[in-house]
C-alpha positions, -999 to +999 in steps of 0.1 A: +346+444-086+362+451-119+334+458-144+330+431-171+323+437-208+293+422-225+315+396-241+335+390-210+368+406-219+378+432-193+400+449-219+369+458-240+351+475-211+347+513-215+363+534-188+397+540-173+414+509-158+426+511-123+461+526-120+486+501-106+508+513-078+546+512-081+551+489-051+553+452-058+541+426-033+562+396-027+539+366-022+566+348-003+567+376+023+537+363+041+511+389+033+478+386+051+450+371+031+415+383+032+381+378+015+385+377-023+370+406-041+337+401-060+345+383-093+346+400-127+315+397-148+317+366-171+318+364-208+290+353-230+310+339-258+344+328-246+380+334-235+391+371-237+423+358-253+402+354-285+386+389-282+401+416-304+413+447-287+441+458-264+443+436-233+448+451-199+483+455-186+496+424-168+497+428-130+520+399-125+553+388-141+570+355-135+601+338-149+614+303-157+629+284-128+656+258-126+645+225-109+671+207-089+668+173-072+698+158-053+721+183-070+709+174-105+688+196-128+654+182-137+644+185-173+613+206-180+610+197-217+577+181-212+561+212-198+538+223-225+516+251-212+510+288-218+532+310-197+521+345-208+490+364-218+456+349-209+467+316-192+436+308-172+428+276-191+463+261-186+463+273-150+432+253-143+450+220-149+480+226-127+500+253-110+518+270-139+533+299-120+561+295-095+554+318-066+591+324-059+595+337-094+567+363-092+567+401-089+531+414-086+514+447-083+505+453-046+471+467-057+462+435-075+474+413-046+452+433-022+422+434-046+423+396-049+426+390-011+460+374-011+467+337-005+442+314+013+460+307+045+438+278+054+451+257+025+482+238+035+489+229-002+476+245-034+473+281-021+494+293-050+472+274-075+441+289-060+453+325-061+466+322-097+432+309-108+415+340-093+442+363-109+444+347-144+406+347-148+408+385-146+442+395-160+469+384-185+503+377-171+538+385-183+567+361-185+605+362-188+620+331-203+651+331-181+658+308-151+662+334-123+652+310-095+665+276-083+639+253-069+654+224-048+634+193-042+639+161-022+642+175+014+623+157+041+606+189+054+590+198+021+553+193+016+559+173-016+576+148+007+548+149+033+521+141+007+526+116-020+496+130-040+487+167-038+461+168-065+432+165-040+443+199-026+440+215-060+407+198-065+394+213-032+407+247-041+389+247-075+358+232-060+355+260-035+359+286-062+332+270-084+308+264-055+312+300-043+302+314-077+335+332-081+338+325-118+312+336-144+306+331-181+336+316-200+357+312-168+329+293-150+323+270-180+360+261-182+364+257-144+335+234-142+348+212-170+382+210-154+367+202-120+347+174-135+378+161-152+397+161-119+369+143-101+369+116-128+406+111-124+404+109-087+375+084-090+396+062-112+424+063-087+400+053-059+387+024-080+422+011-085+427+011-048+393-006-040+377+025-026+344+020-044+323+043-023+347+072-026+350+066-063+312+066-067+309+099-049+335+115-071+319+102-103+286+116-091+303+149-084+318+149-119+284+144-134+270+174-115+297+197-128+292+185-163+257+199-162+251+235-172+253+259-143+220+271-129 
């Protein structure tokens, strides 16, 4: 595992950081996933974005993408989230990095274990959580990729609601103890929030037992980790 600093910022940890290789791994190329590496040591006082010092070099760069549905461009004006630097807190809420726009250091991809191949949906969200809890990311504000939606064979058409897949991905990371310190605190808070939202949806649909289970789960994650 990457050694963590006393205050949780890997940039502040003494020693020489790992040298990235020159080859970039394309996540869309179907690289084999494996067991994620041991998580970085957590912070005692908060997000490394607020810690003075030189941050580590980003191991991932992504770009803006153009969204097309039925031949028309979809506006992204309402997308208000961090796209570069330490983006972990925004990445918790939703998938903020389009995998088709990514170039990534092969060394980092292998260190993290690649995508979880058992997740039909949300495998990109899950990998970006692991990555952004350790590293800042770079961003180019140019639309270099077109994303086309509305086709019958797309997963977004197969499932009306994909948030449960993200909830499961985040739940597995929290339960496994992958995050520590500041990252674990924020991940638990977001997991509780997602559980409450799902519970509300269940209540609206008359699924009272499922709603109660999710509210109980939210309450557990709102408690300090032991």
